[in-house]
N, C-alpha and C positions, 0 to 999 in steps of 0.2 A: 504494500500500500504506500502511496505517496504521502508526503507531509500534509497536503491538502485533504486527502481522504482520512487521515488520522487526526485532523484538527477538530476540536469541539467548537471552535469559533470561526470556522472557515466562512469567508464571505460568499454568499450564494446569490444575493440580489444586490446590484449596485444601488447606491442611495438615489432617491428621487431628487429632482432639481426643483427649486422654487420657481413659481410662475404666477402670472396674474390669472384670476379665476372668473372675471366678469363675463367673458364670452363663453368659455367652456369650464363650468364649475367642477366637472367630474370626467376623468378619463382613466382607463385601466387596460392592461393586457391580461385578459382572463377569459375562461370558458371558450378558448379557441377563437377569440375575436379581439380585435382592437375595438373597444366600445366606450361609449361615454354619453354625456348629456350636454347639449348645446343650447344656450339661451336663445329664445325667439327674438329678443330685441324689443318686443312691444308689450309683452305680458309676462311678468315674473313668474306667474303660476303656470304658464305654458312653456314647456321645453321640448326640444327635439331629442329623441333617443336615436343615436346613430351608431352603426357598427360596420366593420369590415372583417370578413372571415379569413382565418389563416389558410394559406395555400390557394384556395379558389378565388379569394378576394371578393366574394359575393357581398354586395353592400345592401344596407337597409337604412331607412331614415323615416321616422314617423313621430308624431307628437306623443306625449305621455298618455293621451287618451286614445291612441292608436289611429289617428288620422294620418294618412300618408303625406309625405313631403312632396309638394308640387314640383320642386326642383330636381328631385332624384328620379327622373323618368328617362332612362336610357344612358345616363351619365352621372358622375358625382355632383352632388349639390354643394353649395357653400358650407353647409353644416358638416359634411364629410371632410371637406378640405380643411376646415377649422379644426376638426378632430385630429387630423394628421399633424397639423402645425403644432398643436398643444401637446400631443403625445411626444413629438420630437423634443420640445422644450423640457418636458418632464422626465423623459427616459433616455433621450439621446437618439439620434437617427440610426446608429448602428444597431442598437438593441431593438428598436421598432422594426427595422428591416429584417433582422434575423427572426424575430417573432412571427412576422407576417409571411416569411419565406419569399421575400422579394429578391429576384435575381436581375439586377439592373446593370447598367453600364459601369465601367471601371471609374474610379475616382471616389471622392468623399461624398457620402450620402447626405442629402439635406431634405427638408420637408418638401421642397418643390420637386426634387428628383424622385423622391418616394412616391408622391402623388402621380407623377408622370409615368413611372414604371408600373404602378398598380393599374392605372387606367389604360395603359397601352394595349393590354391583351383583351380589352373590352369585357370586363368581368360581368357575370350575370347579376341581375337584381335578386337579392334574397328575400325571404319572407320576413314579416315583422313580428314573428312570434317571440323573438328574444326581447322585444321592447319592454314587456312587463317585468321579467326578471332583472334586466339591466336597470330599469327605473327603481326597482326594489333595492338593488345594491346601492344606488345613489342615496336613497333614503337612509339605508344603513350607514353609509359614509357620513351623512349629516348627523346621525344619532350619536357619533362619537363625542361631539361637542356638548351633548346633553348629559353625559356621564360625569359624575363628580370625581375630581382627583382624590387620591388616597395617600396617606402617610404610612400605611402598612407596608412592610417590606415585600418586595417581589424578587426573591433570590434568583429566579430563573431568567431574569433580564440580563444576568451576567453572560448568557449565551448570545446576546445581541449587542455587541459593542458597536460604537459608531465606526464609520470608516471614511477615510479621506480619499480612498482610491476611486478612480473612475471605472475600473474593472475589478471583477472579483478575483480572489487569489488567496493563497495561504498566508497565515501570519508568519513572522520571522521564525525560521526553523533551525538556525544554527545553534550548536550546543551552548547552553547558558552557563552562568557562573553565579557565585554568591556575592556578598558584599563585604567590603573592608577586609579585616584580617582573617575572617572565617571563609574566604573564598574557596578554600580547598574542600569545604563540606559538599560541594556539588561535583567533585571530580569523578565520583562513581555513582551509578544508579543504585538505589536501595535494593537489598536482596529480595528476590521474588517479584520485582516490578515487571520485568520482561515477561515472565510466565503469566502473570495476571492479565497484562495487556494482550497477550497472545490469545487467551481465552475470550476476552472481550472482542477482539478483532474477528475471531472465528464466528461468533454469534452475529456480529454486525454484517458479515458477508452473507449470512443466512437470510437476513432481511432484504437483501438486494433483489433476489428473485422471488421472495415471498413464500408463504407456507401453505398455499392452496394445493399445490401438487409438489411436495418436496422431493428433491433429488438426493442421491446417496451422499454427495458432497455436503449438502445441507444437514443431513442426518449426522454426519461426522462433526459438523460445527456445533450442533446442539449437544452431542455427547461430550464434546470438549468443555462446553460451559458447565454441564452437570458434574463432570469430574472435578472441575476447578472448585466447586463448593461442597464436594464430598467431605463428610466429617463435620459439617456445620449444621445448625438447626434447619437450614433450608434444604438439606440434601434430599430427603425423601420426596418433597413436593416438586423440587426442580427435576429430579430424575423422572418422575411420572410425567411432568409437563414436557420434558424433552422427548420422551417416548411417544406421547400423543401428537406432538407437533411434527415429529419425523414421519408419523403415519398420516398426516394431513387431517387429523381429527381434534386439534386443540380447541379448547373452549376459551372464553374470556378469562376464566380463573387460571388456566394454564399459561396464557400470555402474561398475566400478572405475575405469576411465579417466575417466569423467565426474565421479566423486567427487574424483579427484585434481586435475582441472582446476579444479573449484570451490574446493578447498582451497588450491590455488596462488594463485588470485586473492585469496582472503581473506588469504593469507600476505603478499601485497604490500600490502594495506591495513594489516595489522598492522605491517609494517615502517615504513610511512610515519607511522603514528600513534606508534609508539615513538620514532621520530626526533624528532617534536615533543615528546614527553615528555622525551627527553634534553635538549633545549634548556630545558625548563621546570625540571627538577630540577637541571640542571648536573652530574649524576653520569655518570661513564663507564660503559660496558657491557663486560663480558667478551667476548672473542672466542669464537665458536662453535667447538667442537671438531669434528674430522673424524668422520664417521659411524663408529661402532664396528661391528666384524663381528658377525653374528648370534650370539646366545647359544645356550642349549640348545635342543633340539628341542621343538617344540610339537605337540600332537595335531592333525594336519592335518584329521582327520575332523570334529572339533568346529568348527574354523575354517570348514570348508566348509559345515557345517550352518548356521552363523550367516550366512555369505555367501548361501546359498540363500534363507533367510528374508528377508533384506534386499532381495534381488533381487525376490522376490515382492511386497514392499511397493512397490517402484518401479513394478512393472507395474500393481498395483491403484491406486496413488495414494492420497492422503489421503482423497479422497472415496469411495474404494472399500473402505476398511478395514471389516472386520466382526469379530465375536467369534471366528469360526473361524480367520481369518488371524492375528489378534493372539495368540490363545492358543497358536499353534504355536511361539511363542518360549519358552514356559515350560520344556519339556524341554531345550532348548538351554542356557538360562541355568542350570538346575539342574546340568547336566553341566559347565559352565564354572566355576562359582563355587568348587568345592573346590580348583582348581589355582591356586596363587598367581601363576603366570605368565600366567594368563588372567583374573585377577580384574578387571583394568581393563576389558576388553571385556565381561565378564559384568555388572559394575555398571552400565555404560552401557546395555547392552541391557535390563536389568531396569527401570531408570528410564524408558527410552524406551517400552517395551512397556506399562508402567503408564499412561502418559499416553494412549497410543493406545487402550487398553482402556476408559479413562474417557470417551473421545470417540466410541466406537462407537454406532451406525453412522456412518461418515464422511459419508454422503450427507445426514445431517440437521444437519450442523454449520453454524452461522450464520457463523462466522469460523474461520480456520485459522492457527495460528502458523507461517507458511510458512518463515521463515528458521530458526527454532528447530528444527523437525522436519527440515528439510534439513540443518542442522548435525549433528544427532544421527545421521541416516542416513548421511551421508558420512563422519563420523568413525568410526562403527562399521564401515562397509564397509572403510575403510583399515586398521583394527585387525585385520581378518581376514587380512591379509597376514602370514605368519610373520616374527617379529622386529620388526614395526612398533611394538609396545608396549614393547620392551626399553628399560630405563633403566640401562645398565651403570655400575658404579662406576668412576670415573676417577681418584680421589684419596682421601686421608684428611684429616681436619680435626683439628688439635690447637691448642687455644687457648680463648678465652673467648667464650661465646655470650650475647648481650644481647637478650632478647626485646622485641619491640615490641607485639605483640598477636596475637590468635587470630581466624582467619577460619573460620567454620563453614559447611559445605555439607551438604545432605541431600536425599534423596528418600525415598519411602515405605519402602524396604527397605535403605537404606545411609546412613551418616553419615561425614563426614571433618572432623577438626579440624586446621587447618594453622596452625602458629606461624610468623609472619614475624619475623625476627631479624637483628641485625647480628653478624657473626662477626669477631672480632679474632684473627688467627693469632698463635701463640706466637713465630713467627720474625720478627715485626715488620713483615711486609709489609702492604700496604694492607687495611683492613677491607672486607668484602664482605657483600652481602645474601644470606641463605640462607633456606630453608624447611625445616621438619620437620613431618611429618604422621603421623597415625594414623587408620585407618579401620576400620569394622566393619559387616558386614551386620546388619540389625536387623528385627524385626517392625514393621509400620507403626503399632502402638499405642504404641511407645516414642518419645516426642517431648519437646520442651522441655528442661527441666533434667535430665530423666531420661536424656538422651543421654550425659551425662558418665560415668555409672556403667559404660557399655559401653566407654569409651575410657581412663579414667584409670588402670586397673590395668596398662596396657600401654605407658605412656610416662611416665617420671619427669619429663620436661620440663613436662608439664601441671601437676604439683604445684608446680614451681618458678615457673611463670608465675603461678599463683594466689597464691603467697607473695611475689611480687615479687623473685625472686632470679635471678642469672645462673647459668650452668652452665659447668663446666670440661670440655672435650672432650679426649679422647685417642685419636687414630687412628680417629675416627668416619668410616665410609664416606660418601662424597659423590659425587653425579653431576656431570656437566659443567654441568647446568642449575641447580646450587645446591640440590638436594634432598638433605638429610641422610637416609640410610637408618638411622633411629634404632635404637640398641641401648643399653639401660641399662648394659651392661658397659663402655661407652666414655664414660660421663658421670658427673659427680658435682655436687651442688649447691655453689654458691659464695656469695659475699657478696651482700647486697641490691643490686638494680639497678633504679632507677626508669625505667620505660619512657619517660617524657617527658624525662628527662635524656639518655637514649640518643638520642631523636629530635632533641633540640636540638644535641647535640654530635657524636655518631658517625654519624648517618644522612647528613648532607650530604657526608661524605667517603667513603662506602661505594660500592663498585662494584656495579652491577646485574648479575645473573646472565645468562649466555647463554641462548638460547632454542632448544629442539629444533625441527627442521623441522616436525614434525607439530603442534606446539603454537603455531605462528605463526598466530594467529587473534585478531581483535579482542576476542572474549569472554574470552580468556585474559589480557588485559592486567590486571594487578593490581600497580600500582607504589606502594610505600610512600612516603607524603609526610607532612610535618608542617605544619600550618596554625595560624596565630595572628594576632591583629589583624584578624580578619574581623568583619563584621556579619551576624547571622543574621536572615533574613526568613521569615516564615510566611505563606503565602497561604491565604485562607479559601475557602469553597466556590465563591465567585464569581470566584476568581482574584485578588482584591485582597490586598495584603499590607502588612506593616509590620514595624518592628523587633520582635524577639522580646524579651519581658520575662523576667526571671530568676525569676519566681514560678511558672513552669511552666504558666501559663494560656494558652489559645489554641492549643496544639500538639495536633494531632489526627493520626491515622493517614492520613486521607484528604487532608490539606492538604499542598501541596508546600513543601518547605523548601529554601532556598538560602543559601549563604554568599557575601557580596560580598567578593571578594578582589582587592585592587589595582584597585578600581573595576569589576570584571567579575563577573557572577553564576556561581556554580558550584553545580549542583544536588546535593543530598544524597540519596543513596539510602537513606532510612530504612527501607524495606521489607526491606533486607538485614540489619537488626539482628536477631540471633537471640533468640527468646524464652527461650533457655537461659542468659541473662545479665541483669545489672541495667541495662545500657545501654538507655535508652528514647528515643523521639523527643523527649519533653519535655526530657530531659537534654541532648540534642544541640542543641536549639533555644536553650537558655540557656547554651551553652558559650562559653568564651573561647579554647580551644586544642583541637586535634584531631589525633590520629594516625589516618591513614586510608589507604585504597587507592584510587588513581586508576584508574577503569575507563572503558570506552567501550562503548556499546551503543545501537542504534537511532539512530545519527547524532549522539550527544552524549557528551561527557565528563561523568562524575559522580564523586562521592567517596563511598566506603563507610566510615563511621566504625568504627575498631577500639577507640578510647578517646578520652575527652574530659576536659578540666579545666573545672570550673565553680566559681563562688563560692557557698558556702552559709554563711550567718551569718558573713560576712567571712573565711571560711577557704577556701582552694583545695582542692577535693576532686576526685580522679580516679575515673572510672567506666570499666570495661573491658567490652567485649562478652563476653569470656571470664572475667568476674570470678567466676563460680560454678564454675569448672572444678575447684577443690579442695574444693568443698562450700560451703555458705552457711547463714547464720542468717536470711536473708530468708524471711518467711512463705510467699510465693508459691513461692520456689525450693524450700523444704523440702517443701511440699505436692506439688509436681511430682515431686521426687525420690522421695518415698514412693509416689506413684501408679505411677511407673515401676518402682520396686523390687517392688511387689506384682504388677504386670503381668508382669515378667520371672520372678518366682518361680512364678506360675501356669503360665506357658508352659514353664518348665524342668521343672516337675513333670509336665506333660502330655507333654513330649518324653521324659522318663525312662520314662514308662509306655508310650508309643505307638511311639517310634522305636527303643527298645532292648529290646523284648520278645524 
């Protein structure tokens, strides 16, 4: 398997691009069509539903009450041309052309050349039966703005990092290293790691072809998974599940057992890696609390519906997915999202289904992100168990909160900003590392700096981070895993607090939080560290590298960046830098100090920068990934915020007319 196939955070869908929505408020590549909604120009309550089919390019255009468009008789109307224009703005011409299977002339594709190539073959006029489901998807798109943000943790958003890249690809995959004088801790892989990952890989390959008609190679992969958990409490159930799956008769409970076995193996990998990290950072880790009793009742019918869809996925396999199978997730997600107790599962399913939809049909895929999709499938399946997603409050926090930085995670229809901080209890006990997050559903056209406007009204901590201030907490609810369930009623701004001073003084003595059993996964490793005294090296396109200059030259998105720490290389995951902030790869490459998160993926440790210090005109300047959280005067940031503001305003107006009639 390649590094991309073994990556839990492999980028599958390129990020959408911001655009104006007044003319075409909704466009998507889904259900085997380029489809969307185009404004009529005269009546906001009347829109045209337009679509172009993949391959045949059969076109259709009609109003939302199914009246045919007078301009789409024998040729493309202006609505269809506007749809192509906006799709190119949002997704890029290359992606739209590849999706529609347009084989045009040589040269760079544009909206104009795409329209010309599509119409050159005189495509047939299609029927308008798709108008109703497309308009329904538009209403679902608008409904994201009607859902309340949440300050409850969404751990699974760690699988959806932001990406600066224009194309998808693997994260940095060079061998990683540790920090400071403990760098040798990462010289060797923990004992048993390769064997555990081999069993995981064997099962992941089983899911590629699916379990409807298993072949001997798939039976061998299932057996390898069962053997890997022999001698554990899961052994009997997994052995039975493997046998049934190999015979093609697995039930939902059997799939659940297989997902549990896979998760347990990755949990052991996580534990071995975090033990290494403990040696590296020298920080103690809090003891895990006993499992709490199940909380309130959850709608079992919705959980069962999600489990049924995930079981159908396992039977079809990634090569067997099609638009009908993937689209069956939409009503399940729509029913789950409004319930705060089910938001975690809904957000995961929504992001997962979007990736599958963009990859349909599976039989045509050149490569498959095997570990990533198996991760998302198994985690979602376990979250259908009632109570699995509970994060009960176990204590309250009173004291001073010193922010270190903000980690942003997003997929097309959700965003989460997570503040990593050191908490100093008022009772004088040892400081500890905590997290506080806020998340919100979103339309896919709200991206970049525009994300902050969805989040900042719901958490005063974000403003404090932007101003460089500490927060005083009073009886703030907190979970055993160190997640603050943020409420502005329990917090007030305090004195200025420099994040780098916190990293130098308070971070080394802080206790790492405990880890919930379901979250014991290598992709969930995000350990705050402080680095300085390193040498930055930028590799060119041929893989050659040299010391990075402070003039910002030579740093590119495609080049690999490494920090040499204590004589060992540590790869920097610059693709995780959000476009919603001022921290750029160029700034990281010329930095002298870094606050970051140590992560592990595809067999390597990497560091994700949250903030860096660099010298500009003989002065030390700090740049933070979340530096625009409170607003910005940066031209690019201001433009992105305005674009997002206009987009949200258009969609809210549409929602007001169409959802609340």
